[in-house]
Backbone bond lengths (Angstrom), bond angles and torsions (degrees), N, CA, C in turn:
res aa  C-N    CA-C-N  psi(-1)  N-CA   C-N-CA  omega(-1)  CA-C   N-CA-C  phi
1 M - - - 1.470 - - 1.523 109.06 -
2 E 1.328 115.91 124.41 1.464 121.96 179.42 1.530 109.24 -92.40
3 I 1.317 116.07 124.62 1.460 122.72 -176.84 1.522 108.86 -123.14
4 F 1.326 116.38 133.97 1.469 120.31 176.02 1.518 109.13 -124.97
5 V 1.334 116.11 131.33 1.461 122.91 -179.59 1.520 108.69 -105.86
6 T 1.335 116.40 121.85 1.468 120.40 -174.96 1.521 113.54 -83.52
7 L 1.338 118.74 -18.31 1.461 119.78 -176.46 1.526 110.36 -60.63
8 P 1.337 118.61 133.20 1.465 121.00 -178.64 1.524 112.28 -73.28
9 K 1.322 115.33 159.81 1.462 120.57 175.77 1.519 110.22 -58.98
10 G 1.324 115.85 143.75 1.457 118.49 177.17 1.513 112.45 142.48
11 E 1.323 114.77 -174.39 1.462 121.59 -174.15 1.524 112.63 -61.91
12 L 1.352 116.59 -39.63 1.460 118.97 -178.10 1.520 110.90 -63.46
13 R 1.336 117.23 -45.04 1.464 119.50 178.94 1.525 111.01 -63.79
14 D 1.323 116.23 -37.50 1.461 119.34 178.31 1.526 111.12 -64.64
15 D 1.350 116.51 -34.34 1.466 119.74 177.15 1.527 111.28 -65.04
16 F 1.328 115.41 -41.81 1.464 119.85 -179.03 1.529 112.11 -78.16
17 F 1.330 116.11 -27.28 1.463 120.62 -177.38 1.524 110.71 -127.78
18 P 1.348 117.62 67.39 1.465 118.35 170.56 1.527 108.78 -59.30
19 N 1.313 116.95 163.78 1.463 121.07 -169.68 1.520 113.74 -51.13
20 E 1.345 116.72 -44.20 1.465 118.11 -176.32 1.527 111.64 -67.48
21 V 1.345 116.73 -33.00 1.464 120.46 178.33 1.525 109.83 -73.59
22 R 1.320 115.82 -41.15 1.469 120.61 177.70 1.530 110.25 -59.13
23 H 1.323 116.51 -46.43 1.465 120.22 -178.91 1.524 111.15 -64.59
24 R 1.321 115.93 -35.44 1.462 118.94 178.84 1.523 110.70 -64.52
25 L 1.340 116.99 -43.82 1.461 119.91 178.22 1.521 110.36 -62.70
26 E 1.329 116.61 -42.41 1.461 120.29 -176.93 1.522 112.20 -68.61
27 S 1.330 116.67 -17.29 1.464 119.62 176.93 1.525 112.19 -76.81
28 L 1.339 116.41 -11.52 1.465 120.47 -175.58 1.523 113.29 -91.90
29 G 1.328 117.01 -13.12 1.453 118.98 -177.80 1.508 111.10 171.49
30 S 1.305 115.26 -164.55 1.460 121.48 177.40 1.523 108.40 -88.16
31 V 1.334 116.74 111.72 1.457 121.91 -172.85 1.521 110.37 -105.93
32 S 1.327 115.97 127.98 1.463 122.49 172.26 1.523 108.07 -110.67
33 W 1.331 115.57 144.87 1.460 121.45 -176.40 1.518 109.75 -119.09
34 N 1.317 116.23 144.15 1.458 120.84 173.41 1.527 107.79 -54.29
35 P 1.337 118.33 116.69 1.466 119.94 -175.10 1.523 113.54 -79.92
36 S 1.326 116.62 -8.08 1.464 121.33 -174.54 1.527 111.17 -92.72
37 T 1.324 114.87 161.48 1.470 120.48 171.66 1.520 110.74 -90.60
38 D 1.323 116.95 4.24 1.464 121.96 -179.70 1.527 110.31 -112.93
39 D 1.341 115.16 155.47 1.455 119.85 172.12 1.520 109.33 -62.45
40 L 1.312 116.37 147.21 1.456 120.75 178.23 1.524 110.77 -74.03
41 S 1.315 116.15 142.96 1.460 120.69 168.96 1.523 108.12 -82.18
42 E 1.321 115.68 168.70 1.463 118.91 177.61 1.526 110.63 -61.37
43 D 1.339 116.76 -41.09 1.467 120.15 179.37 1.525 111.22 -63.92
44 A 1.336 116.24 -40.99 1.464 119.55 179.78 1.523 110.92 -64.75
45 L 1.324 116.56 -37.02 1.461 119.45 177.98 1.521 110.77 -66.40
46 R 1.315 116.63 -39.80 1.470 120.32 177.79 1.526 110.42 -57.47
47 E 1.314 116.11 -38.35 1.463 120.33 -178.14 1.528 112.23 -71.03
48 R 1.344 116.98 -24.36 1.461 120.40 -174.08 1.525 113.88 -100.99
49 I 1.328 117.76 -13.65 1.464 119.82 -166.63 1.528 113.93 -88.90
50 D 1.320 117.67 -10.57 1.465 120.03 179.32 1.536 109.70 -61.00
51 G 1.314 116.31 129.04 1.460 121.23 178.60 1.513 115.04 84.13
52 V 1.329 117.27 -1.09 1.467 121.10 -178.14 1.527 110.08 -84.42
53 D 1.324 116.51 130.17 1.464 121.94 176.61 1.525 111.86 -90.11
54 V 1.332 115.81 -40.27 1.467 121.97 -176.86 1.521 108.52 -127.10
55 L 1.329 115.96 124.81 1.459 121.75 178.38 1.524 108.12 -106.42
56 V 1.331 116.50 119.25 1.464 121.85 178.43 1.521 107.90 -101.01
57 T 1.316 116.52 120.65 1.460 121.59 -173.44 1.529 110.81 -118.33
58 G 1.329 114.58 169.63 1.460 121.23 177.60 1.507 109.84 -154.99
59 W 1.321 116.45 -171.56 1.459 120.62 178.31 1.527 109.31 -56.74
60 G 1.323 116.27 135.66 1.456 121.06 178.93 1.509 114.55 90.37
61 S 1.326 117.91 -4.35 1.463 119.99 178.20 1.522 109.60 -69.44
62 P 1.336 117.81 144.23 1.465 119.65 178.54 1.518 111.20 -69.15
63 Q 1.322 115.67 158.32 1.460 119.53 178.81 1.524 110.46 -67.02
64 I 1.318 115.06 142.02 1.464 120.86 178.21 1.528 106.98 -88.06
65 T 1.304 115.49 91.72 1.461 122.42 -175.12 1.527 110.82 -93.83
66 A 1.328 114.66 175.67 1.464 119.62 176.07 1.522 110.52 -61.29
67 D 1.341 117.47 -35.69 1.465 120.58 178.30 1.527 111.13 -63.40
68 V 1.331 116.70 -42.56 1.466 119.96 177.61 1.522 109.95 -62.69
69 L 1.315 116.54 -41.71 1.463 120.41 -176.17 1.524 112.66 -66.48
70 E 1.330 117.29 -22.82 1.463 119.84 176.78 1.523 111.38 -60.82
71 A 1.338 116.12 -26.11 1.465 120.64 179.90 1.522 111.99 -100.57
72 A 1.335 117.03 9.04 1.471 121.05 -171.97 1.516 110.99 -122.09
73 D 1.317 116.63 57.28 1.465 120.41 -175.71 1.526 113.19 -61.99
74 D 1.326 117.60 -27.81 1.463 120.51 -175.15 1.527 113.69 -97.35
75 L 1.323 117.06 -5.03 1.460 120.22 -173.26 1.530 111.18 -65.76
76 Q 1.333 115.47 127.27 1.462 121.08 -179.65 1.524 113.43 -120.43
77 L 1.333 116.76 -25.91 1.463 120.16 -173.39 1.524 110.19 -145.00
78 I 1.338 115.77 133.87 1.463 122.22 170.38 1.519 106.75 -110.15
79 A 1.335 116.64 124.04 1.464 122.28 -177.67 1.525 108.14 -118.62
80 H 1.326 116.04 108.87 1.470 121.76 -173.38 1.522 110.36 -100.07
81 T 1.324 116.49 125.81 1.462 120.95 -177.64 1.521 112.74 -80.47
82 G 1.330 117.58 -4.83 1.458 121.58 175.61 1.517 110.96 -97.79
83 G 1.335 115.55 -158.27 1.455 121.07 -177.59 1.519 112.49 -98.27
84 S 1.341 116.12 -88.26 1.456 120.37 -177.15 1.529 111.45 -66.69
85 V 1.332 115.87 138.91 1.466 121.36 172.10 1.526 109.65 -111.09
86 G 1.335 115.98 19.02 1.457 120.67 -176.12 1.510 114.10 -56.79
87 T 1.331 116.97 -39.63 1.465 120.08 179.36 1.520 112.15 -102.34
88 L 1.320 118.05 -7.89 1.466 120.55 -178.01 1.516 111.71 -79.10
89 V 1.315 116.85 -48.89 1.458 119.61 -177.69 1.522 109.87 -102.92
90 S 1.297 115.17 154.33 1.459 121.88 175.33 1.521 108.30 -108.79
91 E 1.316 115.94 169.41 1.464 119.04 179.62 1.520 110.86 -62.30
92 A 1.329 116.44 -24.56 1.459 119.88 178.82 1.525 111.82 -60.17
93 V 1.319 117.04 -30.07 1.469 120.97 177.77 1.524 109.86 -61.93
94 Y 1.319 116.34 -47.73 1.467 120.00 180.00 1.524 111.18 -69.48
95 D 1.331 116.37 -36.97 1.468 119.70 177.93 1.527 111.10 -61.08
96 A 1.344 115.83 -32.00 1.465 120.65 -178.64 1.525 112.55 -83.07
97 G 1.327 117.05 -2.13 1.458 120.06 179.26 1.517 114.31 78.10
98 I 1.322 116.60 14.09 1.467 120.88 178.22 1.525 108.77 -79.78
99 R 1.301 116.35 133.72 1.461 120.38 -177.75 1.532 110.22 -88.72
100 V 1.324 115.09 152.01 1.465 121.29 -174.88 1.523 108.89 -130.19
101 V 1.324 115.68 128.84 1.465 120.76 172.29 1.521 107.93 -126.55
102 S 1.317 115.99 155.10 1.469 120.01 175.37 1.515 109.48 -150.30
103 A 1.328 114.96 170.23 1.468 121.46 178.07 1.519 111.07 -87.16
104 N 1.328 116.61 21.38 1.463 120.77 -176.33 1.531 112.32 -54.35
105 D 1.331 117.08 -45.30 1.465 120.34 -178.41 1.523 111.62 -63.05
106 V 1.331 116.17 -41.37 1.462 120.09 -178.03 1.522 110.23 -69.55
107 M 1.330 116.30 -44.40 1.460 119.80 177.55 1.524 110.41 -61.41
108 A 1.323 116.57 -35.90 1.464 120.36 178.23 1.523 111.41 -63.71
109 D 1.338 117.40 -34.47 1.469 120.08 176.03 1.521 110.34 -56.78
110 Y 1.331 115.53 -47.99 1.464 120.08 -176.40 1.526 111.57 -71.01
111 T 1.336 116.67 -37.78 1.464 119.58 179.32 1.523 110.78 -67.09
112 A 1.330 116.98 -41.66 1.466 120.15 178.01 1.521 110.81 -64.58
113 E 1.331 116.65 -40.54 1.466 120.60 176.87 1.524 110.46 -60.16
114 H 1.338 115.89 -46.43 1.465 120.86 179.79 1.527 110.68 -62.79
115 T 1.317 116.18 -43.67 1.467 120.36 -179.22 1.522 110.87 -62.82
116 F 1.320 116.08 -48.92 1.459 120.26 -178.99 1.528 111.06 -61.59
117 G 1.324 116.25 -46.56 1.455 119.68 179.77 1.514 112.42 -61.28
118 S 1.334 116.48 -39.49 1.464 120.64 -179.85 1.524 111.32 -68.20
119 I 1.335 116.76 -39.51 1.468 120.29 177.92 1.528 110.11 -60.57
120 V 1.320 116.32 -49.54 1.464 120.11 -178.99 1.524 110.53 -64.09
121 A 1.338 116.86 -42.22 1.465 120.08 -179.90 1.521 111.28 -60.91
122 K 1.330 116.79 -41.61 1.464 119.45 -179.08 1.523 111.22 -71.38
123 L 1.319 117.24 -43.94 1.464 119.24 179.31 1.529 111.28 -62.38
124 R 1.320 116.75 -38.42 1.459 120.95 -179.47 1.534 112.41 -85.75
125 A 1.335 116.25 5.66 1.472 122.53 175.55 1.525 112.14 58.97
126 V 1.324 117.40 35.86 1.464 120.46 -179.16 1.532 112.20 -61.39
127 P 1.345 120.54 -45.64 1.468 118.74 179.26 1.528 112.67 -60.90
128 E 1.330 116.66 -41.12 1.463 120.43 -178.92 1.530 111.33 -67.06
129 L 1.319 116.74 -42.26 1.462 120.38 -179.67 1.525 111.34 -69.04
130 D 1.318 116.66 -36.26 1.464 120.70 176.28 1.529 110.34 -62.19
131 A 1.347 116.16 -45.93 1.463 119.82 179.03 1.525 111.19 -62.52
132 S 1.324 116.51 -38.94 1.462 120.97 179.09 1.527 111.17 -64.00
133 M 1.320 116.50 -44.79 1.461 120.21 179.00 1.523 111.34 -62.09
134 K 1.330 116.57 -41.90 1.463 120.14 -178.24 1.521 112.08 -72.24
135 A 1.346 115.99 -15.93 1.463 120.66 175.23 1.528 111.37 -88.38
136 G 1.337 116.85 5.32 1.451 120.72 176.43 1.509 114.94 94.15
137 E 1.326 117.39 3.00 1.461 120.45 -178.07 1.528 110.42 -91.54
138 F 1.331 115.47 166.58 1.461 120.50 175.24 1.520 108.04 -147.86
139 G 1.323 114.76 118.76 1.455 120.05 -176.27 1.510 110.47 128.09
140 A 1.325 116.22 161.13 1.460 121.14 -176.59 1.516 112.56 -79.35
141 G 1.332 117.44 -24.37 1.455 119.20 -177.59 1.514 110.90 56.93
142 D 1.337 115.20 -132.01 1.466 119.11 179.67 1.525 112.12 -101.15
143 V 1.337 116.59 18.85 1.465 120.41 178.56 1.528 109.60 -65.72
144 D 1.326 115.76 134.56 1.468 122.05 -178.91 1.528 109.22 -83.47
145 I 1.319 116.93 102.56 1.462 121.95 -179.69 1.525 108.64 -101.42
146 R 1.335 114.71 122.39 1.462 120.43 -177.93 1.528 109.84 -120.39
147 T 1.311 116.54 -176.33 1.459 121.49 -179.38 1.521 110.30 -140.53
148 L 1.320 114.95 156.00 1.459 120.53 174.09 1.527 111.31 -84.57
149 Y 1.311 117.54 -24.46 1.464 121.29 -175.95 1.533 111.52 -55.84
150 G 1.327 114.52 128.85 1.454 120.79 174.12 1.511 115.52 75.24
151 K 1.317 117.95 7.76 1.460 120.65 -175.90 1.529 111.81 -83.39
152 D 1.336 115.20 155.70 1.459 122.14 167.56 1.523 107.61 -83.36
153 V 1.319 116.46 126.51 1.460 122.31 -178.61 1.520 108.38 -119.67
154 G 1.333 117.24 133.49 1.453 121.61 176.73 1.514 111.00 -114.07
155 L 1.319 116.97 128.97 1.460 121.70 176.35 1.520 108.86 -108.24
156 V 1.320 116.23 123.68 1.461 122.07 175.99 1.522 106.72 -97.40
157 G 1.324 115.62 98.03 1.451 121.10 -170.02 1.515 109.10 91.20
158 L 1.312 116.13 146.21 1.465 120.02 179.99 1.522 109.54 -112.01
159 G 1.306 117.27 -78.90 1.456 119.86 178.68 1.519 112.06 61.88
160 T 1.318 114.95 -172.83 1.459 120.43 -177.72 1.519 111.63 -67.13
161 I 1.333 116.45 -41.97 1.461 119.75 -177.63 1.522 110.54 -66.92
162 G 1.323 117.23 -42.83 1.454 120.17 178.76 1.515 112.15 -60.28
163 R 1.325 116.59 -40.56 1.467 119.69 178.11 1.529 111.08 -62.87
164 K 1.314 115.55 -42.98 1.467 118.98 -179.33 1.528 111.01 -69.80
165 L 1.329 117.21 -31.34 1.463 119.56 175.04 1.529 110.18 -65.41
166 L 1.324 116.71 -40.38 1.467 119.74 176.04 1.527 111.06 -60.96
167 D 1.332 116.70 -36.31 1.464 119.28 176.00 1.526 110.70 -57.90
168 H 1.331 116.34 -44.17 1.465 120.72 -179.71 1.530 111.42 -65.46
169 M 1.322 116.46 -34.08 1.463 120.72 -174.52 1.524 113.62 -85.57
170 A 1.318 116.79 -6.18 1.465 120.80 -170.74 1.525 113.42 -57.89
171 S 1.322 117.65 -30.99 1.470 119.69 -176.58 1.524 112.89 -97.12
172 F 1.329 117.15 12.73 1.463 120.37 -176.55 1.529 113.03 -106.57
173 D 1.318 117.15 13.21 1.469 121.97 175.31 1.526 112.04 55.44
174 V 1.340 116.13 36.31 1.458 119.55 178.32 1.523 109.57 -86.24
175 S 1.325 115.05 162.16 1.458 122.61 170.76 1.518 106.34 -117.25
176 A 1.332 117.25 114.40 1.460 121.61 -172.66 1.522 111.51 -105.10
177 S 1.333 115.58 130.42 1.465 122.81 172.72 1.518 107.33 -107.52
178 V 1.317 116.98 123.13 1.459 121.88 -173.97 1.516 109.59 -114.51
179 Y 1.345 115.73 123.95 1.464 120.19 173.20 1.516 108.84 -107.86
180 D 1.313 116.40 117.12 1.459 121.99 174.86 1.523 107.69 -160.96
181 P 1.339 117.77 107.45 1.469 120.29 -176.34 1.522 113.89 -67.68
182 Y 1.343 117.53 -8.92 1.460 120.62 -179.35 1.525 112.49 -101.50
183 V 1.326 116.57 8.85 1.462 121.40 -177.51 1.523 109.40 -115.08
184 D 1.327 116.61 138.24 1.462 121.95 174.24 1.528 109.34 -91.74
185 A 1.323 115.60 150.82 1.464 120.08 -179.50 1.525 111.48 -56.61
186 E 1.339 116.57 -32.60 1.460 119.97 -178.58 1.528 111.85 -62.36
187 E 1.334 116.43 -26.45 1.461 119.94 -178.65 1.524 112.26 -69.96
188 L 1.331 116.73 -15.37 1.462 120.86 178.31 1.525 112.14 -97.54
189 A 1.321 116.62 7.93 1.467 119.92 -174.85 1.522 112.37 -58.86
190 E 1.329 117.54 -31.50 1.471 119.59 -178.71 1.521 112.18 -77.90
191 Y 1.342 116.64 -4.69 1.461 120.91 178.34 1.531 108.42 -119.11
192 P 1.322 118.99 83.76 1.467 120.97 -175.60 1.521 113.80 -62.98
193 F 1.317 117.03 -15.50 1.467 120.94 179.42 1.528 112.34 -91.50
194 A 1.343 117.00 1.47 1.463 121.67 -176.87 1.520 110.74 -114.98
195 T 1.338 115.41 141.84 1.463 122.13 -179.04 1.517 109.23 -131.03
196 L 1.327 116.50 137.79 1.457 121.08 174.86 1.523 108.66 -77.63
197 T 1.334 117.13 125.17 1.460 121.47 -173.62 1.520 110.32 -134.48
198 D 1.342 115.25 -179.58 1.455 119.87 171.24 1.530 108.86 -83.04
199 L 1.332 115.65 172.42 1.461 120.23 -175.98 1.520 111.59 -64.60
200 E 1.318 116.95 -39.87 1.464 120.40 -178.23 1.525 111.02 -59.05
201 T 1.317 116.81 -42.21 1.466 120.50 -179.80 1.524 111.18 -67.46
202 A 1.324 116.53 -41.59 1.464 119.62 179.14 1.524 111.34 -61.99
203 L 1.338 116.25 -37.70 1.464 119.90 -179.11 1.525 112.12 -72.10
204 D 1.311 117.61 -22.55 1.465 121.66 -178.27 1.530 109.70 -84.22
205 S 1.334 116.26 62.43 1.462 121.82 -173.51 1.522 110.38 -138.51
206 A 1.330 115.53 158.76 1.466 120.67 179.13 1.519 112.01 -72.93
207 V 1.327 116.05 -28.61 1.465 122.40 174.47 1.519 107.14 -129.74
208 V 1.329 117.18 123.12 1.466 122.42 178.29 1.523 107.64 -116.85
209 S 1.323 117.11 120.67 1.462 121.56 -175.91 1.526 109.77 -122.63
210 V 1.326 116.53 129.20 1.464 122.87 -175.62 1.527 109.72 -91.86
211 H 1.340 115.85 127.62 1.466 121.21 178.48 1.526 111.87 -137.34
212 A 1.317 117.26 14.93 1.463 120.82 178.13 1.524 110.18 -72.54
213 A 1.309 116.03 149.85 1.458 120.84 173.27 1.524 109.38 -75.44
214 R 1.325 116.07 154.52 1.465 120.19 175.36 1.523 108.66 -83.98
215 T 1.329 115.40 110.26 1.455 122.49 177.54 1.524 107.90 -135.50
216 E 1.319 116.80 173.41 1.468 119.69 176.45 1.523 110.52 -57.57
217 E 1.311 116.37 -32.24 1.461 121.50 -177.62 1.526 112.49 -72.60
218 T 1.328 117.24 -31.94 1.468 119.54 -172.09 1.520 114.31 -100.87
219 I 1.322 119.03 -15.56 1.466 120.08 -179.37 1.528 109.48 -60.80
220 G 1.329 116.34 124.86 1.461 121.64 -179.64 1.513 114.30 74.41
221 M 1.320 117.69 11.34 1.467 121.16 -176.16 1.527 111.80 -60.28
222 L 1.324 116.91 -38.92 1.461 120.42 -179.76 1.522 108.76 -96.14
223 D 1.337 114.96 86.67 1.458 121.50 -178.89 1.525 109.55 -93.64
224 A 1.328 116.37 -170.73 1.468 120.72 -176.65 1.521 111.65 -58.60
225 D 1.330 117.25 -41.20 1.466 120.07 -179.31 1.524 111.47 -64.50
226 R 1.336 116.57 -41.48 1.461 119.83 179.64 1.527 110.62 -68.13
227 L 1.319 117.30 -43.53 1.463 119.95 -179.59 1.523 111.31 -62.65
228 A 1.333 115.93 -32.52 1.467 119.96 179.66 1.525 111.92 -66.47
229 Q 1.347 117.18 -18.73 1.462 120.60 179.33 1.528 112.57 -78.24
230 I 1.324 117.15 -15.20 1.464 120.49 179.04 1.529 108.58 -73.28
231 P 1.320 118.89 133.29 1.468 120.33 -174.82 1.525 113.43 -67.47
232 D 1.311 115.71 154.31 1.458 122.10 176.98 1.531 109.94 -55.81
233 G 1.316 115.49 139.46 1.457 120.73 176.71 1.509 115.16 83.82
234 A 1.332 117.67 0.60 1.465 120.43 -177.53 1.527 110.84 -74.80
235 L 1.323 114.83 159.23 1.462 122.62 173.54 1.521 107.87 -102.10
236 F 1.342 116.72 123.32 1.465 122.15 -179.76 1.521 108.23 -105.96
237 V 1.327 116.20 127.61 1.461 122.34 -171.67 1.526 109.67 -123.78
238 N 1.330 116.45 131.10 1.463 119.54 174.17 1.522 109.21 -137.78
239 T 1.328 115.33 105.52 1.457 121.77 172.23 1.525 109.72 -117.17
240 A 1.347 116.16 17.88 1.468 121.78 -176.54 1.529 109.85 -99.31
241 R 1.330 116.66 -90.11 1.457 121.88 178.42 1.519 108.71 -141.32
242 A 1.323 116.68 131.87 1.463 121.55 -174.92 1.515 112.06 -64.11
243 E 1.337 117.03 -34.38 1.457 120.73 -172.61 1.521 113.85 -65.31
244 I 1.310 117.42 -12.71 1.461 120.79 177.83 1.525 110.82 -69.39
245 V 1.334 116.47 -21.99 1.463 122.27 -174.05 1.523 110.18 -114.28
246 D 1.328 117.04 138.77 1.464 122.82 173.53 1.527 107.71 -68.59
247 E 1.326 116.67 112.84 1.464 120.40 -172.70 1.525 112.36 -64.12
248 A 1.325 117.13 -46.16 1.465 120.03 -177.85 1.522 111.01 -62.20
249 A 1.327 116.32 -42.35 1.464 120.07 179.65 1.524 110.92 -65.73
250 L 1.323 116.49 -38.77 1.461 120.23 179.51 1.524 111.10 -65.55
251 V 1.329 116.57 -46.64 1.467 120.10 179.80 1.523 110.29 -60.40
252 A 1.330 116.89 -38.97 1.467 120.31 179.34 1.527 110.88 -62.37
253 E 1.333 116.89 -42.40 1.466 120.34 178.65 1.528 111.02 -64.95
254 L 1.313 116.88 -41.08 1.461 120.55 -179.71 1.521 111.17 -69.27
255 R 1.331 115.88 -41.19 1.460 120.45 -179.67 1.522 111.15 -62.38
256 S 1.319 116.18 -35.01 1.465 120.06 180.00 1.525 112.00 -69.74
257 G 1.330 116.74 -17.81 1.452 121.02 -177.09 1.513 113.88 84.68
258 R 1.332 116.58 1.27 1.465 119.42 -178.60 1.523 111.20 -69.22
259 L 1.323 116.86 -35.39 1.454 122.64 178.29 1.522 109.60 -121.70
260 S 1.314 116.65 155.55 1.459 122.21 166.77 1.527 107.14 -113.67
261 G 1.320 116.89 169.40 1.455 117.21 -172.37 1.517 114.90 -146.68
262 V 1.331 114.43 157.00 1.461 124.57 171.29 1.519 106.38 -130.47
263 F 1.343 117.07 124.25 1.466 120.00 -174.75 1.528 111.48 -138.16
264 D 1.324 114.50 136.77 1.462 121.46 174.57 1.526 110.93 -123.89
265 V 1.352 117.01 -4.36 1.466 122.00 -178.18 1.522 109.33 -132.46
266 Y 1.349 115.38 150.08 1.458 120.25 -171.92 1.524 110.14 -144.21
267 H 1.339 115.17 156.26 1.462 120.01 179.19 1.520 111.39 -64.61
268 R 1.310 116.65 -33.56 1.465 121.43 175.72 1.520 108.05 -123.35
269 E 1.327 115.05 125.51 1.455 119.89 178.67 1.525 109.39 -129.26
270 P 1.341 117.39 130.33 1.461 127.47 0.06 1.534 111.85 -62.29
271 L 1.315 115.94 150.61 1.458 121.07 177.19 1.521 108.30 -65.08
272 P 1.351 118.30 124.61 1.468 120.23 -178.46 1.526 111.99 -54.18
273 A 1.319 115.45 144.68 1.467 120.62 -176.66 1.519 112.16 -60.35
274 D 1.338 116.40 -28.59 1.464 119.84 -177.88 1.528 112.60 -99.60
275 H 1.336 117.76 13.81 1.466 119.87 -179.10 1.520 109.97 -65.20
276 E 1.331 115.74 142.00 1.457 120.73 -174.80 1.525 112.83 -61.38
277 L 1.316 117.79 -29.70 1.459 119.53 179.41 1.527 111.81 -57.84
278 R 1.326 116.53 -33.82 1.463 120.25 -177.68 1.527 112.12 -67.12
279 A 1.324 116.81 -20.95 1.467 120.64 -176.57 1.525 112.97 -94.12
280 L 1.325 117.34 -3.95 1.465 120.42 -177.14 1.526 110.20 -90.58
281 D 1.328 116.33 132.50 1.460 119.35 -178.96 1.524 112.96 -92.89
282 N 1.336 117.29 3.10 1.468 120.04 178.44 1.527 112.23 -105.75
283 V 1.337 116.32 20.13 1.462 120.31 177.80 1.528 109.91 -128.66
284 L 1.318 114.91 150.17 1.460 122.97 172.93 1.521 106.97 -111.75
285 L 1.331 116.89 119.08 1.459 122.18 -174.59 1.527 110.59 -114.57
286 T 1.329 116.02 136.13 1.461 121.95 170.11 1.526 108.22 -132.07
287 P 1.346 118.34 153.09 1.474 122.06 -169.32 1.529 115.00 -89.22
288 H 1.333 117.44 59.97 1.469 123.66 177.48 1.532 110.92 51.43
289 V 1.310 114.56 57.68 1.463 120.69 -178.59 1.526 112.39 -118.82
290 G 1.332 116.97 6.14 1.456 120.18 -172.15 1.514 114.78 -52.45
291 G 1.331 117.38 -47.04 1.455 118.41 -174.27 1.502 115.62 -124.25
292 S 1.333 118.15 -3.87 1.460 118.99 -164.75 1.512 115.61 -108.05
293 Q 1.315 119.58 -3.34 1.455 119.83 -173.71 1.524 113.64 -92.90
294 I 1.317 117.94 -16.62 1.463 121.79 179.17 1.523 106.01 -101.41
295 R 1.337 117.02 94.86 1.465 119.88 -161.91 1.521 115.09 -101.11
296 G 1.320 118.13 -36.23 1.458 119.75 -178.28 1.516 113.62 -53.14
297 P 1.345 118.56 -47.48 1.474 119.38 -179.75 1.527 113.52 -62.97
298 L 1.347 117.77 -25.52 1.463 119.72 177.06 1.524 109.89 -63.86
299 T 1.336 115.50 -46.65 1.459 119.78 179.19 1.523 111.02 -66.57
300 E 1.325 116.47 -40.25 1.471 120.00 178.81 1.528 110.74 -56.88
301 A 1.331 116.40 -39.55 1.466 120.20 -178.02 1.522 111.54 -63.86
302 V 1.341 117.36 -43.57 1.466 118.44 -178.90 1.525 110.68 -73.89
303 I 1.330 117.98 -31.41 1.468 119.41 175.11 1.527 110.05 -65.68
304 D 1.329 116.56 -37.71 1.475 119.45 174.49 1.520 110.52 -54.49
305 D 1.340 116.22 -43.06 1.464 119.18 -178.60 1.523 111.97 -74.14
306 I 1.324 117.81 -30.82 1.471 119.31 174.01 1.527 109.32 -62.35
307 E 1.325 116.84 -41.27 1.468 120.62 176.34 1.527 110.95 -62.35
308 R 1.318 116.35 -44.05 1.472 119.66 179.48 1.527 110.22 -63.23
309 F 1.328 115.97 -39.65 1.460 120.07 179.66 1.526 110.13 -61.85
310 E 1.324 116.11 -44.07 1.461 120.56 -179.55 1.527 111.11 -62.22
311 R 1.330 116.52 -31.86 1.467 121.37 -178.67 1.524 112.35 -91.79
312 D 1.333 116.17 3.34 1.466 121.84 -178.85 1.530 111.35 61.53
313 Q 1.332 116.08 38.89 1.459 122.13 176.14 1.524 109.77 -100.97
314 S 1.326 116.34 165.38 1.461 119.46 177.63 1.524 109.67 -66.46
315 L 1.329 115.78 146.92 1.461 121.66 -176.45 1.523 109.72 -96.91
316 E 1.318 116.81 130.91 1.463 120.85 -175.34 1.523 112.99 -82.50
317 H 1.323 117.49 -22.52 1.463 120.19 -173.37 1.531 111.95 -119.66
318 E 1.330 115.79 29.25 1.463 119.93 -177.56 1.529 110.87 -72.51
319 I 1.329 115.60 141.96 1.463 123.07 176.53 1.525 107.89 -107.09
320 P 1.317 118.46 102.26 1.466 119.99 178.38 1.522 110.90 -72.51
321 R 1.306 115.75 165.13 1.462 120.80 -177.65 1.531 111.65 -56.05
322 R 1.331 116.56 -41.84 1.473 120.23 -177.89 1.530 110.97 -59.22
323 Q 1.318 116.77 -42.83 1.466 119.99 179.47 1.524 110.94 -69.92
324 W 1.322 116.64 -40.32 1.470 120.89 179.29 1.522 111.36 -56.65
325 K 1.316 116.95 -38.90 1.464 120.47 -176.48 1.525 112.74 -63.46
326 T 1.327 118.25 -24.00 1.467 120.89 -177.16 1.526 112.52 -104.99
327 M 1.328 117.61 7.47 1.467 119.96 -177.13 1.529 111.70 -81.58
328 T 1.337 114.81 158.09 1.463 121.74 179.29 1.514 111.23 -56.17
329 R 1.350 114.02 136.53 1.458 121.10 177.53 1.518 109.95 -124.19
């Protein structure tokens, strides 16, 4: 089996392929590695892909277009070490019968964990209490300490991360309203506390968490009018994609104190040092680390599927065409 890894030489590739993971991949076949310290261009990939059975990709890999596939007669499997393959593969990949796997499920585990932990930390005022303790104080004072137990939670978009977040919330006696036009009510059957609703109902919640993919349909979906529908005192959470929300309208709501927030994604990254969000004491900010900093297990997951593919077994992390169509672009 001929395997080609597109990730360029450097620290990022070493993070995804520590020695033991690299050796494991090399035990599966003849492995070639991108010899450059730069991401491959589409033309460069065309030159390297002839004779390749399995293409291992990562952040910065060029899109697998119909032109690339003209030079890829032997390609059978694309294994992506990241999450979304929305911009990585084209429909031509599926038309050609090439299978696609990614670490999307594994990354979703970490993102859901981060989201859940951040929600609880903010509701329980952990950052504020930590700062108070380090300032020499002891006691809650006038800090607003809340709880997730028994709350109405609204999910804007479901997806893999939203489902895993519901798993975390299952024992907290929450009532979840889920808005996702691509989900059937039957898909929520395993979550008896969750109901498929319209967007207005999902927004009318004590905790509103965004999990929609970034697509042409969702960019700017939560504008000033939509944000105004969220009740006073609610916690607004976005660990998905910043572009789904009108930034100016969101900052205005937060500045007014009507809403508090938890954010891991931003319209500009890195977030500028003088950005207004940094000056607000009613938000919890993290630097887009929800799913991407724990990297070895992501690669392990796709290597597991490469092994299954070689043995003609079912693939655990396969991305079917239907799922690809709704992924972040």
